[in-house]
C-alpha positions as CSV (number, residue, x, y, z in Angstrom):
1,X,0.0,0.1,0.1
2,X,1.7,3.0,-1.3
3,X,1.4,6.2,0.8
4,X,2.8,9.9,0.7
5,X,3.3,12.4,3.4
6,X,2.5,15.7,2.2
7,X,3.8,18.8,4.5
8,X,1.6,21.9,4.2
9,X,2.9,25.4,4.4
10,X,1.9,25.5,8.1
11,X,3.8,22.3,8.7
12,X,1.0,19.9,9.1
13,X,1.8,16.7,8.0
14,X,-0.7,14.4,6.5
15,X,-0.3,10.9,5.3
16,X,-2.4,9.8,2.1
17,X,-2.7,7.0,0.3
18,X,-1.7,7.2,-3.4
19,X,-4.1,6.2,-5.9
20,X,-3.2,2.8,-7.5
21,X,-3.6,1.6,-11.1
22,X,-6.8,0.0,-10.7
23,X,-8.4,3.2,-9.2
24,X,-7.3,5.3,-11.8
25,X,-8.6,2.8,-14.6
26,X,-11.8,2.4,-13.1
27,X,-12.2,6.4,-13.1
28,X,-11.3,6.7,-16.6
29,X,-13.7,3.8,-17.5
30,X,-16.3,5.9,-15.8
31,X,-15.4,9.1,-17.6
32,X,-15.2,7.1,-21.1
33,X,-18.9,5.5,-20.2
34,X,-20.2,9.2,-20.0
35,X,-18.6,10.0,-23.1
36,X,-20.1,6.9,-24.9
37,X,-23.8,8.0,-23.6
38,X,-23.1,11.7,-24.9
39,X,-21.9,10.1,-28.2
40,X,-24.9,7.9,-28.5
41,X,-27.3,11.0,-28.0
42,X,-24.9,13.2,-30.5
43,X,-25.3,10.3,-33.0
44,X,-29.1,10.3,-32.4
45,X,-29.1,14.2,-32.8
46,X,-27.1,13.9,-36.1
47,X,-29.4,11.6,-37.5
48,X,-32.3,13.6,-37.1
49,X,-30.6,16.9,-38.1
50,X,-29.5,14.7,-41.6
51,X,-33.1,13.6,-42.2
52,X,-34.2,17.3,-41.9
53,X,-31.3,18.3,-44.1
54,X,-29.8,20.6,-41.3
55,X,-26.0,20.3,-42.1
56,X,-25.2,23.1,-40.1
57,X,-26.8,21.5,-37.1
58,X,-24.5,18.3,-37.7
59,X,-21.5,20.1,-37.7
60,X,-22.3,22.0,-34.7
61,X,-22.8,18.9,-32.7
62,X,-19.8,17.3,-33.8
63,X,-17.5,20.4,-32.9
64,X,-19.6,20.5,-29.2
65,X,-18.8,16.6,-29.0
66,X,-14.9,17.5,-29.7
67,X,-14.6,20.3,-27.5
68,X,-16.0,18.6,-24.5
69,X,-14.1,15.4,-25.4
70,X,-10.7,17.6,-25.7
71,X,-11.5,20.0,-22.9
72,X,-12.9,17.6,-20.1
73,X,-10.2,16.7,-17.9
74,X,-9.0,20.1,-17.9
75,X,-12.1,21.8,-17.1
76,X,-13.4,19.4,-14.8
77,X,-10.2,19.2,-12.6
78,X,-10.0,22.8,-12.3
79,X,-13.8,23.3,-11.6
80,X,-14.1,20.3,-9.4
81,X,-11.1,20.4,-6.9
82,X,-8.6,18.2,-9.1
83,X,-11.7,15.6,-10.0
84,X,-13.2,14.4,-12.6
85,X,-16.8,12.6,-12.3
86,X,-14.8,9.4,-12.6
87,X,-12.2,10.6,-9.9
88,X,-15.0,11.6,-7.7
89,X,-17.0,8.5,-7.6
90,X,-13.8,6.7,-6.9
91,X,-12.7,9.0,-4.3
92,X,-9.4,10.0,-5.8
93,X,-8.3,13.6,-6.8
94,X,-5.0,15.5,-8.2
95,X,-3.1,17.3,-5.6
96,X,0.2,19.5,-5.9
97,X,3.1,17.8,-4.2
98,X,3.3,20.8,-1.7
99,X,-0.5,19.4,-0.5
100,X,-2.4,22.3,-2.1
101,X,-4.5,22.4,-4.8
102,X,-2.4,22.4,-8.3
103,X,-2.0,25.9,-10.2
104,X,-3.4,26.4,-13.5
105,X,-0.2,25.8,-15.1
106,X,0.1,22.3,-13.4
107,X,-3.6,21.2,-14.7
108,X,-2.5,22.6,-18.0
109,X,0.6,20.8,-18.1
110,X,-1.1,17.4,-17.0
111,X,-3.7,18.0,-19.9
112,X,-1.1,19.1,-22.6
113,X,0.7,15.5,-21.8
114,X,-2.4,13.6,-22.4
115,X,-1.4,13.6,-25.7
116,X,1.5,11.4,-24.9
117,X,0.3,9.5,-22.0
118,X,-3.2,8.6,-23.9
119,X,-2.7,9.7,-27.3
120,X,-3.9,7.0,-30.1
121,X,-0.4,7.4,-31.7
122,X,1.1,5.9,-28.6
123,X,-1.0,2.9,-28.0
124,X,-4.2,4.0,-26.5
125,X,-2.8,4.5,-23.3
126,X,-0.1,2.2,-22.8
127,X,2.5,4.8,-22.0
128,X,0.1,6.0,-19.1
129,X,-0.4,2.5,-18.0
130,X,3.5,1.5,-17.8
131,X,4.4,4.8,-16.1
132,X,1.5,4.4,-13.3
133,X,2.5,0.9,-12.7
134,X,6.2,1.2,-12.4
135,X,6.6,4.8,-11.0
136,X,7.4,5.3,-7.2
137,X,3.9,7.3,-6.8
138,X,2.2,5.9,-9.6
139,X,2.7,8.9,-12.0
140,X,2.1,9.4,-15.5
141,X,4.4,11.6,-17.4
142,X,2.0,14.5,-17.2
143,X,2.1,14.0,-13.5
144,X,5.9,13.9,-13.2
145,X,6.4,17.0,-15.1
146,X,3.6,18.9,-13.5
147,X,4.8,18.0,-10.2
148,X,1.1,16.3,-9.2
149,X,-0.2,13.2,-7.7
150,X,-3.3,11.4,-7.5
151,X,-4.3,10.3,-3.8
152,X,-7.3,8.9,-2.3
153,X,-9.4,11.7,-0.8
154,X,-9.4,10.1,2.7
155,X,-6.2,10.4,4.7
156,X,-4.9,7.1,5.6
157,X,-4.6,7.9,9.3
158,X,-8.4,7.6,10.4
159,X,-9.8,9.3,13.5
160,X,-9.8,5.7,15.3
161,X,-5.8,5.8,15.1
162,X,-5.5,9.2,16.9
163,X,-5.1,9.3,20.6
164,X,-8.2,10.7,22.3
165,X,-8.8,8.3,24.8
166,X,-10.6,9.3,27.9
167,X,-8.4,6.7,30.2
168,X,-5.0,8.3,29.6
169,X,-1.9,6.9,31.4
170,X,-2.1,7.8,35.3
171,X,1.1,9.3,34.8
172,X,0.0,11.5,32.0
173,X,1.1,15.1,32.2
174,X,-0.9,17.7,30.6
175,X,1.0,20.4,28.1
176,X,-1.8,23.2,28.3
177,X,-3.6,23.7,31.6
178,X,-5.3,26.6,30.3
179,X,-7.6,24.3,28.6
180,X,-9.7,24.4,31.7
181,X,-10.9,27.8,30.2
182,X,-12.7,25.5,27.6
183,X,-16.5,24.8,28.0
184,X,-17.6,21.1,27.3
185,X,-18.9,22.6,24.1
186,X,-16.0,24.3,22.8
187,X,-14.0,20.9,23.6
188,X,-16.5,19.2,21.6
189,X,-16.2,21.8,18.8
190,X,-12.4,21.2,18.8
191,X,-13.1,17.4,18.6
192,X,-15.6,17.7,15.6
193,X,-13.0,19.8,13.6
194,X,-10.3,17.2,14.3
195,X,-12.6,14.5,13.1
196,X,-13.9,16.6,10.0
197,X,-10.1,17.0,9.1
198,X,-9.7,13.1,9.3
199,X,-12.6,12.5,6.8
200,X,-12.1,15.2,4.4
201,X,-8.2,16.1,4.6
202,X,-8.9,19.9,4.9
203,X,-6.1,21.5,6.7
204,X,-7.5,24.8,6.7
205,X,-10.1,23.5,9.4
206,X,-7.2,22.8,11.6
207,X,-5.4,26.0,11.2
208,X,-8.7,28.1,11.9
209,X,-9.7,26.3,14.9
210,X,-5.8,26.1,16.1
211,X,-5.7,29.9,15.9
212,X,-9.2,30.4,17.8
213,X,-8.4,28.0,20.5
214,X,-4.8,29.4,21.1
215,X,-6.2,32.7,21.3
216,X,-9.3,32.0,23.9
217,X,-7.1,29.9,26.4
218,X,-4.3,32.2,25.8
219,X,-1.6,29.4,25.2
220,X,1.3,29.4,23.3
221,X,2.2,26.7,21.1
222,X,5.5,24.9,21.6
223,X,8.4,25.0,19.2
224,X,8.1,21.8,17.0
225,X,4.5,21.2,17.6
226,X,2.5,22.1,14.4
227,X,-1.3,23.0,14.7
228,X,-2.7,19.4,14.5
229,X,-0.6,18.3,17.2
230,X,-1.6,21.3,19.4
231,X,-5.3,20.5,18.9
232,X,-5.0,16.8,19.5
233,X,-3.0,17.8,22.8
234,X,-5.8,20.2,23.7
235,X,-8.4,17.5,23.4
236,X,-6.0,14.9,25.4
237,X,-5.4,17.8,28.2
238,X,-9.1,18.7,28.5
239,X,-10.0,14.7,28.9
240,X,-7.5,14.2,31.6
241,X,-7.9,17.5,33.6
242,X,-11.9,17.3,33.5
243,X,-11.7,13.7,34.5
244,X,-9.4,14.4,37.5
245,X,-11.5,17.5,38.5
246,X,-14.7,15.3,38.4
247,X,-13.0,12.8,40.6
């Protein structure tokens, strides 16, 4: 199971599972199935147009179909956060190696090199299949040059793997005693943000909540601790201190 660790600009490390060859093939087949349906509809419309002797409509339909076919991947990935409909169904997406959304230039580079990766001249996608199968991060040529990678949209680290246990070790030492300034509802909100992060992989939730929590309890994040670790520690400290208060 191939994984990649993405370090964001705020030094939050997120482990993602790299999308494999199987997921990429199925996603592409789903997209092609959509084109097949669109092709059948276009053929029916062209037959109707031919019967009515409207050559202009036939030409327009052909042009529309070709434009959609050529620009589908580029437009979808730019407007659907790195996904086509097939990728969305398979829960995979394109991201930049810095963990962020690729730039227009990166999307464009991936799209341009589809001619080589999937072009008819080079054997109906054989180049892409070989590159994805043998490359370290399952990248095709377009991905390598654009510095992008396809990942599964759910981070590998699940919420169950994070230490939010209410039964912490007896010798556990809280880092932030200021967490007692939090209400139960505020602590629950921090937990929900963490849970949402592990479900969606959206680090912006972590940055925003960490900033608000730090300001609210007047805490200082120690050197070497990132925002994600800060919120995890806040929850553990809160569980430990409130449990001892109750006892």
